[in-house]
Structures are given as C-alpha cells and as structure tokens.
C-alpha positions as CSV (number, residue, x, y, z in Angstrom):
1,X,9.8,-5.9,12.1
2,X,10.8,-4.9,8.5
3,X,12.7,-1.7,8.2
4,X,14.0,-0.4,4.8
5,X,16.6,2.1,3.8
6,X,15.8,3.4,0.4
7,X,18.8,3.7,-1.9
8,X,19.4,5.0,-5.4
9,X,20.6,1.6,-6.4
10,X,18.6,-0.8,-4.3
11,X,16.5,-1.2,-1.1
12,X,18.3,-2.6,1.8
13,X,16.0,-4.8,3.8
14,X,16.9,-4.8,7.4
15,X,15.2,-7.8,9.1
16,X,16.7,-8.7,12.5
17,X,18.8,-11.9,12.2
18,X,18.4,-12.2,8.4
19,X,21.4,-11.0,6.4
20,X,20.5,-8.9,3.3
21,X,23.7,-10.0,1.5
22,X,26.6,-12.3,2.3
23,X,29.0,-10.5,4.6
24,X,32.3,-9.5,3.0
25,X,35.6,-10.8,4.4
26,X,36.1,-7.6,6.3
27,X,33.4,-5.4,7.5
28,X,31.4,-2.8,5.8
29,X,28.0,-2.6,7.4
30,X,24.7,-0.7,7.6
31,X,24.6,0.3,11.2
32,X,21.2,1.7,12.3
33,X,20.6,3.4,15.7
34,X,17.5,4.0,17.6
35,X,18.0,7.7,17.9
36,X,20.6,10.4,17.1
37,X,23.9,9.4,18.6
38,X,25.3,11.3,21.6
39,X,29.0,12.1,21.8
40,X,29.3,9.5,24.6
41,X,27.9,6.8,22.4
42,X,30.3,7.8,19.5
43,X,33.2,7.5,21.9
44,X,32.0,4.0,23.0
45,X,31.7,2.9,19.4
46,X,35.1,4.1,18.6
47,X,36.4,2.1,21.5
48,X,34.9,-1.0,20.0
49,X,36.7,-0.3,16.7
50,X,33.7,1.1,14.9
51,X,34.6,3.7,12.1
52,X,31.4,5.6,11.3
53,X,31.4,6.5,7.6
54,X,28.7,8.0,5.4
55,X,25.4,8.9,7.0
56,X,22.6,7.4,4.9
57,X,19.3,8.3,6.6
58,X,17.0,7.4,9.5
59,X,19.8,7.0,11.9
60,X,21.8,4.8,9.6
61,X,25.5,4.9,8.7
62,X,27.8,2.8,6.5
63,X,30.4,1.7,9.1
64,X,33.6,-0.3,9.1
65,X,34.0,-2.7,12.0
66,X,34.9,-6.3,12.9
67,X,33.2,-6.9,16.3
68,X,29.6,-7.0,14.9
69,X,28.1,-9.2,17.6
70,X,29.1,-7.0,20.5
71,X,28.0,-3.8,18.6
72,X,24.6,-5.4,17.8
73,X,24.0,-6.0,21.5
74,X,24.4,-2.3,22.4
75,X,21.0,-0.9,23.7
76,X,21.0,2.0,21.2
77,X,21.8,-0.1,18.1
78,X,18.7,-1.1,16.1
79,X,20.2,-3.2,13.3
80,X,23.5,-4.4,11.9
81,X,23.5,-5.6,8.3
82,X,26.3,-6.2,5.7
83,X,26.8,-3.6,3.1
84,X,28.0,-3.7,-0.5
85,X,28.2,-0.9,-3.0
86,X,26.0,-1.1,-6.1
87,X,28.0,0.3,-9.0
88,X,26.4,2.4,-11.8
89,X,27.9,0.6,-14.8
90,X,28.2,2.4,-18.1
91,X,26.1,0.7,-20.8
92,X,29.0,0.8,-23.2
93,X,31.6,-1.6,-24.4
94,X,35.2,-1.1,-23.4
95,X,36.5,1.1,-20.6
96,X,35.0,4.3,-19.2
97,X,36.0,6.9,-16.5
98,X,34.5,6.4,-13.0
99,X,34.5,8.3,-9.7
100,X,35.0,5.9,-6.8
101,X,33.7,7.1,-3.5
102,X,35.0,5.7,-0.2
103,X,32.9,5.0,2.9
104,X,35.0,7.5,4.8
105,X,37.9,9.9,4.4
106,X,40.8,7.5,4.9
107,X,44.1,7.7,3.2
108,X,45.0,4.0,3.9
109,X,41.7,2.9,2.4
110,X,42.4,5.1,-0.6
111,X,45.8,3.5,-1.2
112,X,44.3,0.1,-0.9
113,X,41.5,0.8,-3.4
114,X,44.0,2.4,-5.8
115,X,46.3,-0.6,-5.6
116,X,43.3,-2.9,-6.3
117,X,42.3,-0.8,-9.4
118,X,45.8,-1.4,-10.8
119,X,45.8,-5.1,-9.9
120,X,42.6,-5.5,-11.8
121,X,44.1,-3.9,-14.9
122,X,42.4,-0.5,-14.5
123,X,44.0,2.9,-14.6
124,X,44.2,5.3,-11.7
125,X,43.8,8.8,-13.1
126,X,43.6,10.9,-9.9
127,X,44.0,10.1,-6.2
128,X,42.1,13.0,-4.6
129,X,43.6,15.0,-1.8
130,X,40.1,14.6,-0.2
131,X,41.2,11.1,0.9
132,X,37.6,10.0,-0.2
133,X,37.7,9.8,-4.0
134,X,39.6,8.2,-6.8
135,X,39.2,8.8,-10.5
136,X,39.9,5.7,-12.6
137,X,39.4,4.2,-16.0
138,X,37.6,0.8,-15.7
139,X,35.6,-1.7,-17.7
140,X,32.3,-3.1,-16.3
141,X,33.9,-6.1,-14.8
142,X,36.6,-4.1,-13.0
143,X,33.9,-1.7,-11.6
144,X,31.9,-4.6,-10.3
145,X,34.9,-6.2,-8.6
146,X,35.8,-2.9,-6.9
147,X,32.3,-2.5,-5.6
148,X,32.9,-5.6,-3.4
149,X,35.6,-3.8,-1.5
150,X,34.4,-2.8,2.0
151,X,36.0,0.6,1.7
152,X,33.9,1.5,-1.3
153,X,30.4,3.1,-1.0
154,X,29.7,4.1,-4.6
155,X,31.1,3.9,-8.1
156,X,29.6,6.4,-10.7
157,X,30.5,7.0,-14.3
158,X,32.1,10.4,-15.2
159,X,31.5,12.0,-18.6
160,X,33.6,14.6,-20.3
161,X,32.7,18.2,-19.3
162,X,29.7,19.7,-21.1
163,X,29.0,23.4,-21.2
164,X,25.7,25.2,-20.6
165,X,25.4,28.0,-23.0
166,X,24.1,46.4,-20.3
167,X,20.8,45.1,-18.9
168,X,22.1,42.7,-16.2
169,X,24.0,45.4,-14.5
170,X,21.0,47.6,-14.2
171,X,18.6,44.8,-13.3
172,X,20.7,43.4,-10.4
173,X,21.5,46.9,-9.0
174,X,25.3,46.8,-9.9
175,X,24.9,50.3,-11.4
176,X,23.0,51.5,-8.3
177,X,25.6,50.4,-5.8
178,X,28.4,51.7,-8.0
179,X,26.7,55.2,-8.0
180,X,26.0,55.0,-4.3
181,X,29.2,53.5,-2.9
182,X,31.7,53.2,-5.8
183,X,31.6,49.4,-5.8
184,X,33.2,47.9,-8.9
185,X,34.8,44.8,-7.5
186,X,37.9,46.5,-6.2
187,X,39.9,43.9,-4.1
188,X,37.7,41.0,-5.1
189,X,39.3,37.9,-6.5
190,X,37.2,35.1,-8.1
191,X,37.6,32.2,-10.4
192,X,35.8,31.2,-13.6
193,X,36.3,27.5,-14.4
194,X,35.4,26.7,-18.0
195,X,36.8,25.3,-21.3
196,X,39.5,28.0,-22.2
197,X,40.0,31.7,-22.4
198,X,41.2,34.2,-24.9
199,X,43.6,36.0,-22.5
200,X,44.5,38.7,-24.9
201,X,41.0,40.1,-25.4
202,X,41.0,43.9,-25.0
203,X,38.5,43.7,-22.1
204,X,41.1,41.7,-20.0
205,X,44.2,43.8,-20.6
206,X,43.7,46.2,-17.7
207,X,43.9,43.3,-15.2
208,X,45.4,40.2,-17.1
209,X,43.7,37.0,-16.0
210,X,45.6,34.9,-13.4
211,X,45.8,31.4,-14.9
212,X,45.2,28.6,-12.3
213,X,45.8,25.9,-14.9
214,X,47.2,25.5,-18.3
215,X,45.0,27.1,-21.0
216,X,43.2,25.2,-23.8
217,X,42.4,26.0,-27.4
218,X,38.7,25.8,-26.9
219,X,38.2,29.4,-25.8
220,X,34.7,30.5,-27.1
221,X,32.6,29.5,-24.1
222,X,35.0,30.5,-21.4
223,X,35.8,33.9,-22.9
224,X,32.0,34.7,-22.8
225,X,31.5,33.6,-19.2
226,X,34.7,35.3,-18.0
227,X,33.8,38.6,-19.7
228,X,30.3,38.7,-18.0
229,X,32.1,39.1,-14.7
230,X,35.5,40.7,-15.4
231,X,35.3,42.7,-18.7
232,X,36.8,46.1,-17.9
233,X,34.5,48.2,-20.0
234,X,36.5,49.1,-23.1
235,X,33.1,48.7,-24.6
236,X,30.9,50.3,-22.0
237,X,27.8,48.2,-23.0
238,X,29.7,45.0,-22.3
239,X,31.3,46.0,-18.9
240,X,31.3,43.1,-16.5
241,X,29.7,42.9,-13.0
242,X,33.2,43.3,-11.4
243,X,35.2,45.4,-13.9
244,X,37.9,46.2,-11.3
245,X,38.2,42.8,-9.7
246,X,41.0,40.3,-10.3
247,X,39.9,37.4,-12.4
248,X,41.3,33.9,-12.1
249,X,40.7,31.3,-14.8
250,X,41.0,27.5,-14.7
251,X,40.3,24.9,-17.4
252,X,37.9,22.2,-16.1
253,X,39.2,18.6,-15.6
254,X,42.7,19.7,-14.8
255,X,43.4,17.1,-12.1
256,X,42.2,16.8,-8.5
257,X,39.4,19.4,-8.0
258,X,39.7,19.1,-4.2
259,X,43.3,20.1,-4.3
260,X,42.6,22.8,-6.9
261,X,40.0,24.4,-4.5
262,X,42.3,24.1,-1.5
263,X,44.9,26.2,-3.4
264,X,42.1,28.6,-4.4
265,X,41.4,29.6,-0.8
266,X,44.9,29.2,0.7
267,X,45.4,32.5,2.6
268,X,49.1,32.4,1.9
269,X,48.7,31.4,-1.8
270,X,48.5,33.5,-4.9
271,X,44.7,33.1,-5.6
272,X,42.7,34.0,-2.4
273,X,39.4,33.7,-4.3
274,X,36.0,34.3,-2.7
275,X,33.9,32.6,-5.3
276,X,34.0,30.2,-8.3
277,X,31.6,30.3,-11.3
278,X,30.9,27.2,-13.3
279,X,28.8,27.1,-16.5
280,X,29.6,23.5,-17.3
281,X,29.2,20.1,-15.7
282,X,29.0,16.3,-16.1
283,X,26.4,14.4,-18.0
284,X,22.8,15.2,-17.0
285,X,21.0,13.2,-14.3
286,X,18.1,13.6,-11.9
287,X,20.1,12.0,-9.0
288,X,22.4,13.1,-6.3
289,X,25.5,10.9,-7.2
290,X,29.2,10.6,-6.4
291,X,29.9,13.8,-8.4
292,X,27.4,15.7,-6.4
293,X,28.8,14.3,-3.2
294,X,32.3,15.2,-4.1
295,X,31.5,18.8,-4.7
296,X,29.6,18.9,-1.3
297,X,32.8,17.6,0.3
298,X,34.8,20.4,-1.5
299,X,32.5,23.2,-0.2
300,X,32.3,21.8,3.3
301,X,36.0,21.4,3.7
302,X,37.1,24.6,1.8
303,X,34.2,27.0,2.6
304,X,34.0,28.8,-0.8
305,X,30.9,30.0,-2.6
306,X,30.6,27.9,-5.8
307,X,28.0,28.9,-8.4
308,X,26.8,26.1,-10.6
309,X,24.7,26.2,-13.8
310,X,21.6,23.9,-13.6
311,X,21.7,23.2,-17.4
312,X,19.4,23.7,-20.4
313,X,17.2,20.6,-20.8
314,X,13.9,22.2,-19.9
315,X,13.3,19.2,-17.6
316,X,14.6,18.0,-14.2
317,X,17.7,16.5,-16.0
318,X,20.5,18.7,-14.6
319,X,24.2,18.7,-14.0
320,X,25.0,16.4,-11.0
321,X,27.0,19.3,-9.6
322,X,23.8,21.4,-9.4
323,X,22.2,18.7,-7.2
324,X,25.0,19.3,-4.6
325,X,23.5,20.8,-1.4
326,X,26.2,23.3,-0.7
327,X,26.6,25.0,-4.0
328,X,24.5,27.9,-5.3
329,X,22.6,26.3,-8.2
330,X,21.5,28.7,-10.9
331,X,18.6,28.4,-13.3
332,X,17.4,30.7,-16.1
333,X,14.6,32.7,-17.6
334,X,14.1,34.4,-20.9
335,X,14.2,38.2,-20.4
336,X,13.8,39.0,-24.2
337,X,16.4,41.8,-23.9
338,X,14.1,44.1,-21.8
339,X,14.7,45.6,-18.4
340,X,11.0,44.9,-17.5
341,X,10.4,41.7,-15.4
342,X,6.8,41.4,-16.5
343,X,7.7,39.7,-19.8
344,X,10.2,37.2,-18.3
345,X,9.4,33.6,-18.9
346,X,11.0,30.2,-18.1
347,X,9.3,28.9,-21.3
348,X,10.7,25.4,-21.1
349,X,14.3,26.4,-21.5
350,X,16.5,26.0,-18.4
351,X,16.7,22.7,-16.4
352,X,14.6,22.8,-13.3
353,X,14.0,21.1,-9.9
354,X,13.1,19.8,-7.6
355,X,15.9,17.4,-6.7
356,X,15.0,13.7,-6.4
357,X,14.7,14.0,-2.6
358,X,12.5,17.1,-2.9
359,X,15.0,19.8,-2.3
360,X,14.3,23.1,-3.9
361,X,16.6,23.6,-6.8
362,X,17.7,25.8,-8.6
363,X,18.2,28.4,-5.8
364,X,18.5,31.5,-7.9
365,X,18.0,32.2,-11.6
366,X,19.0,34.9,-14.1
367,X,19.0,35.8,-17.8
368,X,18.9,32.9,-20.2
369,X,19.0,34.7,-23.5
370,X,20.5,37.6,-25.5
371,X,23.4,38.4,-23.2
372,X,26.0,40.8,-24.6
373,X,29.5,39.7,-23.7
374,X,33.0,39.0,-25.0
375,X,33.8,36.2,-27.5
376,X,37.0,34.7,-28.8
377,X,37.0,35.2,-32.5
378,X,39.4,38.2,-32.1
379,X,40.7,40.5,-29.4
380,X,38.0,43.0,-30.1
381,X,35.1,40.6,-30.6
382,X,31.7,40.5,-28.8
383,X,28.5,38.5,-29.1
384,X,25.0,39.7,-28.3
385,X,23.5,36.2,-28.3
386,X,25.1,34.3,-25.4
387,X,22.8,32.6,-23.0
388,X,21.5,29.5,-21.3
389,X,22.3,28.9,-17.7
390,X,25.9,29.4,-18.8
391,X,25.0,33.1,-19.0
392,X,22.7,33.2,-15.9
393,X,25.5,31.7,-13.7
394,X,28.2,34.3,-14.2
395,X,25.7,37.1,-13.6
396,X,24.7,35.5,-10.3
397,X,28.3,34.9,-9.3
398,X,29.3,38.4,-10.3
399,X,26.7,39.8,-8.0
400,X,28.1,37.6,-5.3
401,X,31.5,39.3,-5.8
402,X,29.8,42.7,-5.2
403,X,28.3,41.2,-2.0
404,X,31.8,40.2,-0.8
405,X,33.1,43.7,-1.5
406,X,30.2,45.4,0.4
407,X,30.8,43.0,3.3
408,X,34.5,43.9,3.5
409,X,33.6,47.6,3.3
410,X,31.3,47.4,6.3
411,X,27.9,47.7,4.6
412,X,26.4,45.1,7.0
413,X,28.7,46.0,9.9
414,X,28.0,49.5,11.1
415,X,29.0,51.8,8.2
416,X,30.8,51.7,4.8
417,X,34.3,52.8,4.5
418,X,36.2,50.1,6.3
419,X,38.0,48.9,3.1
420,X,39.1,45.7,4.7
421,X,40.8,42.9,2.8
422,X,38.0,41.2,0.9
423,X,39.4,37.6,1.2
424,X,40.5,37.9,4.9
425,X,37.2,39.4,6.0
426,X,34.9,37.4,3.8
427,X,31.6,35.8,5.2
428,X,31.3,32.1,5.2
429,X,29.9,30.5,2.0
430,X,26.5,29.7,3.6
431,X,26.2,33.3,4.7
432,X,26.8,34.6,1.3
433,X,24.3,32.2,0.0
434,X,21.7,33.2,2.6
435,X,22.2,37.0,1.9
436,X,21.7,36.5,-1.9
437,X,18.6,34.4,-1.4
438,X,17.1,36.5,1.3
439,X,17.2,39.7,-0.8
440,X,16.5,38.2,-4.3
441,X,13.7,39.6,-6.4
442,X,11.0,37.0,-7.0
443,X,8.9,36.6,-10.1
444,X,5.2,36.6,-9.1
445,X,3.6,33.2,-9.5
446,X,0.8,31.0,-8.1
447,X,0.8,27.3,-8.1
448,X,3.3,24.5,-8.8
449,X,2.5,24.5,-12.6
450,X,3.0,28.2,-13.2
451,X,5.7,29.0,-15.7
452,X,7.7,30.8,-13.0
453,X,6.9,28.4,-10.2
454,X,9.4,27.9,-7.3
455,X,11.3,25.0,-8.8
456,X,11.7,26.9,-12.1
457,X,13.0,30.3,-10.7
458,X,14.3,29.2,-7.3
459,X,14.1,32.1,-4.8
460,X,14.4,34.7,-7.6
461,X,17.2,36.8,-9.1
462,X,20.2,38.2,-7.1
463,X,19.8,41.9,-6.2
464,X,22.8,43.8,-4.8
465,X,20.5,46.9,-4.8
466,X,18.2,45.2,-2.2
467,X,21.3,44.1,-0.2
468,X,22.6,47.6,-0.1
469,X,19.3,49.5,0.4
470,X,18.1,47.2,3.2
471,X,21.3,47.5,5.1
472,X,21.3,51.2,4.7
473,X,17.7,51.5,5.9
474,X,18.7,49.6,9.1
475,X,21.5,51.8,10.0
476,X,24.0,49.7,8.0
477,X,23.0,46.5,9.5
478,X,20.3,43.8,9.1
479,X,17.9,42.9,11.9
480,X,19.6,39.4,12.2
481,X,22.8,38.4,10.6
482,X,24.4,35.2,11.9
483,X,27.7,34.2,10.2
484,X,28.1,30.7,11.6
485,X,28.8,32.0,15.0
486,X,26.1,30.2,16.9
487,X,26.4,26.4,17.4
488,X,23.8,23.8,18.1
489,X,23.8,20.1,19.2
490,X,20.9,17.7,18.6
491,X,17.8,18.9,20.4
492,X,19.1,22.4,21.0
493,X,17.6,25.6,19.5
494,X,18.4,29.3,19.4
495,X,15.9,32.1,19.3
496,X,16.2,35.7,17.9
497,X,13.7,38.5,18.4
498,X,12.8,40.8,15.5
499,X,10.7,43.9,15.9
500,X,8.3,44.5,12.9
501,X,6.7,47.8,12.2
502,X,4.0,46.1,10.2
503,X,4.8,48.2,7.1
504,X,7.4,46.0,5.3
505,X,7.6,42.3,4.6
506,X,9.6,40.0,7.0
507,X,12.0,37.7,5.3
508,X,14.0,35.1,7.2
509,X,16.5,32.8,5.5
510,X,18.4,29.8,7.1
511,X,21.2,28.2,5.2
512,X,23.9,25.8,6.4
513,X,26.8,24.0,4.7
514,X,25.9,20.3,5.3
515,X,28.4,17.4,5.5
516,X,28.6,15.5,2.3
517,X,25.7,13.1,1.8
518,X,25.8,9.5,0.7
519,X,25.5,8.7,-3.1
520,X,23.5,5.7,-2.1
521,X,20.9,7.4,0.1
522,X,17.4,8.5,-1.0
523,X,18.0,11.8,0.9
524,X,21.1,13.9,0.5
525,X,20.7,15.9,3.7
526,X,22.7,14.7,6.6
527,X,22.0,17.1,9.5
528,X,18.5,18.5,10.0
529,X,18.3,22.2,11.0
530,X,14.9,23.7,11.0
531,X,13.6,27.3,10.7
532,X,10.6,28.3,12.7
533,X,9.1,31.8,12.9
534,X,6.4,32.8,15.4
535,X,4.2,35.9,15.0
536,X,3.4,38.2,18.0
537,X,0.0,36.4,18.4
538,X,1.6,32.9,18.4
539,X,1.0,32.0,14.8
540,X,3.7,29.6,13.6
541,X,5.4,29.7,10.2
542,X,7.6,26.7,9.4
543,X,10.5,27.0,6.9
544,X,9.5,26.8,3.2
545,X,5.8,26.0,4.1
546,X,3.6,27.2,1.2
547,X,6.5,28.5,-0.8
548,X,6.5,25.8,-3.5
549,X,3.1,27.2,-4.7
550,X,3.5,30.9,-4.0
551,X,5.7,33.9,-3.2
552,X,4.7,34.2,0.4
553,X,4.7,31.7,3.3
554,X,1.6,29.9,4.6
555,X,1.1,29.7,8.3
556,X,1.3,26.3,10.0
557,X,2.6,23.2,8.3
558,X,5.4,21.0,9.7
559,X,9.2,21.2,10.0
560,X,11.1,20.9,6.8
561,X,13.4,17.9,6.8
562,X,15.1,17.9,3.3
563,X,16.2,21.4,2.4
564,X,19.5,23.0,3.7
565,X,18.0,26.4,2.7
566,X,14.8,27.4,4.4
567,X,12.8,30.6,4.1
568,X,9.9,32.2,5.9
569,X,8.6,35.1,3.8
570,X,5.7,37.1,5.3
571,X,4.2,39.8,3.1
572,X,2.3,41.7,5.7
573,X,3.6,40.9,9.2
574,X,1.8,42.1,12.2
575,X,3.4,44.9,14.1
576,X,5.3,43.7,17.2
577,X,8.0,41.3,18.2
578,X,8.5,38.2,16.1
579,X,10.5,35.2,17.2
580,X,12.9,33.5,14.7
581,X,14.1,30.1,15.9
582,X,16.7,27.7,14.5
583,X,16.2,24.1,15.8
584,X,18.7,21.3,15.6
585,X,16.4,18.3,15.1
586,X,19.3,16.0,14.5
587,X,23.1,16.5,14.1
588,X,24.2,13.1,12.7
589,X,27.7,14.2,11.5
590,X,29.9,16.9,13.0
591,X,29.1,20.1,11.1
592,X,31.5,22.4,13.0
593,X,34.8,20.6,13.3
594,X,36.5,23.6,15.2
595,X,35.0,22.1,18.4
596,X,35.1,18.7,20.0
597,X,31.3,18.3,20.2
598,X,29.2,16.9,17.4
599,X,27.5,20.2,16.5
600,X,26.4,22.4,13.6
601,X,26.7,26.0,12.6
602,X,24.5,27.9,10.3
603,X,23.9,31.2,8.5
604,X,20.7,33.2,9.4
605,X,19.5,36.4,7.7
606,X,16.4,38.4,8.6
607,X,15.6,41.5,6.6
C-alpha cells in the first residue's frame, strides 16, 4: 500500500520494503506509527535506542536510530524509511547565510554539525542556545553536503532583516480603562526589537529605554514603533499605549535570539519582560520554514507573548516569523484617520493569510495608515504618516501590555486593586493571546472574498475596553478562564458548563502553545486539540466552523485539525446551560514538560 508524507521540499513515498533514498551511514529515518504513541511505547522505543525527533504528520517522526530491523517489527510501527534533508539553496552565486535546523534538540549533534560546517570551509555565525539551530554562511555545495548529515532536518536561507512600515488609544479602549481604573502601563516591562532607537527623544526621557543590545545608527523605524507603545505624552496627541511602562529596546540580528529571549524572561534578570513587539522580519514567503520553526521553539520554551507584523505585500507573501504558530501575527487595515470603523478597508495593503497549511493568519489587525508617533530626525520630532503592519503591531502589543497590567491588578481575578508584580503574576502567552482574540472587535463581513474577510482581518482588533467591561459585568471574572492549568493526554477531554441568559453573544476561544513543527512537513501543527461547544438542545458547534466566511459560527461541521487557535462565536445563544469541551485528539509531542506524561495544556476563554 502506498502512503505519502507531503513535504515542502518533496514527497516521501513510503512503500513497504522499498527504500525511498539510499540509507545514510548512520540513521535518520522517517518512522511512521499506526496510532498516536502511548508513553509505554515511547519508553520501549527509547530502550531500543530510538531518539524521536521532529514530528512531521500522520503519526510520523524523523527519528535517529541504528536497530531499524527490530524497530520495524514492532506491532505499532507502520513504516521505516531513510530520511535526508532537502536544502533550500539560494539561487545566487557565492555564499549566503543559512539557518540549519537539527532533527532534535541535541548539543552533541549541534557540535558535530558545526564542526562539519568548518571542515567544509563554511563559517559558523551562531550556535544557538536552543541546541537545535546553527546560523552559518555557506555556498550551495556546502549546504548540499550538510543536508546529508543525519542530524539535519532542514537548511533554509536567511535574509537581512526587513522592516514593515490619538485615535488608536480611543479605538482600543486605552483611554476608557485609564479613566476607569488608572491603567497606564505602571509596572509593565516590554521589549521592542527593531533597527535602532533615538534614545534621547523627549518622549523617552521620563523613563529612559533599557538597551538589551548595542544601538545602531538606523533609528527612524525603531523610534516610530517604540514611541507608539512607550511615548510618555510630552505631546499629548502622541502619547503611547503604555506611557508609564518601562520600555526595553533591542536591535534585531544581535546574535542568538533564543538566548536573547531567555534573558528577557529571566525572573532574576534585569529585563523581566511580558511581551516583545516586532515590526520586521526575514524575506517574504508563503511557507512555514526553519525561521518560523525557530520562533515557535522560542515561544514554547520561554513562554512570552511575541507580536509579529504580517508584512505589506497585499498577498499571502508574509514574514516567515508571522507563519509561526505560537506568535500573535498582526495584519492591517486602512482607517483613514477616523475613529469610525465603518470606513475601514484592507484595500490590498497588508499581507494576508491563510498559511500554506490552512491556518488562519493574521490573528489580529490594526491601523495600517496615518499613525502619529515619534520619529528620529530630532529629539522633538514626530510624524503623522507612519503605517503598514509595522504600525499595526505595536498598537496590538501595547494593548497586550495593558492586559498584563489588568491581570496583575485582579481585573479577571475577583476585584481590581491587588497591584501584584506584573511579571511574576503574568498569564501564560497562550492565555494572553486567547484573551485578546476572544474580546477583539470584528469588522462585519460576509464571504471569503470580502475586503475584510477572516484571512484579511484575523479575529479583529484588540480591545482592552471589552476585556475590562466584560470582566466587570461578570463580577470581575469571566465565565471560563483556564490559564494552562488543565492537562490532557491523547483521547482525553475536559468539559466546562456555561450558563447563557440568551441576551448576549457567547464567545469561546481555545489557544495553545504547540511544540515547534517540522520545516519539512505540510502541516505545522504538532498536537491536535479541538474545541467543541454544545447548545442546551444538543446542537454542536465545532471550532472555527463557518468563521472563514462570516463573523458568527455555523452549527455542525467537523473538528478542526490545523489551527492552534479555535473559536466558537454564537451571536444569539439559546438561554440555558452550554457545554464547552476541549478534546485532545492527539498529543504527539509533550506539550507540558512539567509532568512526566506526554500531555498538553491550553488556554480557554469564554465570555
């Protein structure tokens, strides 16, 4: 029987007894199982010397092993076939920068591959603390030779960073929650990563930026994005979303980003950031590649909310970082400098989704044009024409900062006034993401070709007003708020009961931080968690069903298998008890490493 695993680079044909490629000297193999592995089976494989690496799809992993004949005889093994990476070679003469991704996180393999880079005449630029990545300068022949190593799963070219170019405060509700609760970002610490910053600007003097890296002389773009979040309000019309927060600034491409992010969230360190805003990225693509995978690894390991601009191509060509599952990808819409939402248009500006595997991206969107913010021509300079998803992303991340402050103050936890340490009490990244998505303001649309269709606007624009008001209406809590406290193994589910009065919409959002995917797989998702909502009369709503074509869910459908964010949005729910269920269809890689079981956690918000 022919079975295929679709790959970005190739199709691996798995025909029992017929090798797809010549086996390398030491083993890297595609290992396909008949069903989701149990922990007992994982233990048996480990005893046979099998090291499971990246999950591809359909029960298949890239694995390292030597005893292939014995493994192939196991009753739960379907196929064993040799694997070799297919490098994406730059169509240029000379040498280029590449990101080398390993089959697994393994320091010994990383050292071996780095040594091979040097022996081939390449240059090792960064050996990542992740134990999974190496940045190197290679020519095409060297890249092809490295792809033959059994420790290597992917080699992708890396480009130089490219940037994505008083109404936003009112529109998002920042002014509303400041008036109601005094929230101005006090105690919040967040980072903007960009090209450079005019640190002496008058808007930054009240709380001088903390520099995480050396500065650069290219300060125009970074000064604009940083000011959108942290401008203190010397010019009241240009006050940022977090005027009393502590800003941190880093220049992109300043070494190992994995180690950089670890320092950013070190509880004993000097940064203690709760978010990072990025209005830049690598060269445009429609694929989930090694750069996407590396950022997923960073978020999974370090649990920080990372906001990422989608880009400005007006097509699906986007930053590879925006295709990462675990970041909050931000698109844009023209707002024409009015507070009204009725004239907002995508209008072919911002890059859009869906991802190549069908995932909904971007996840949120915001202003694309005529943003009034700081600029770098002098210490008192401003611009009224900043924009692109470069402008939409800091607005979104600034609102996230206000979410973190409200969380620490108890807005979702019984009553405001707790004034806890923002970093120490912060929600998980997936929870922050779920809260922002669940309470976003959608643009009305109908159909997949509409100007503001789902894959153009995502789930809407962030609204801290909605966050605050819905929590207040519920006695300073939401009907369901799960902050990665509930765990599931394959086949398990968890149910939550929500009482509806039939007067207000019911909104349920599931989000989970997924283990990093494989750059060679057709689907980036590794673990499959599913959202199912059942009405009092038994009508079932599956996550995201009908939401590509409209603002509200359609009953029925099937379980979603590609998205790590799923919504059920019911405009006029029947009065009575609704059941919200999270189902672990398959947990292929441990998503909650604090326990010994192969399990997964998640964020769930119902409002």
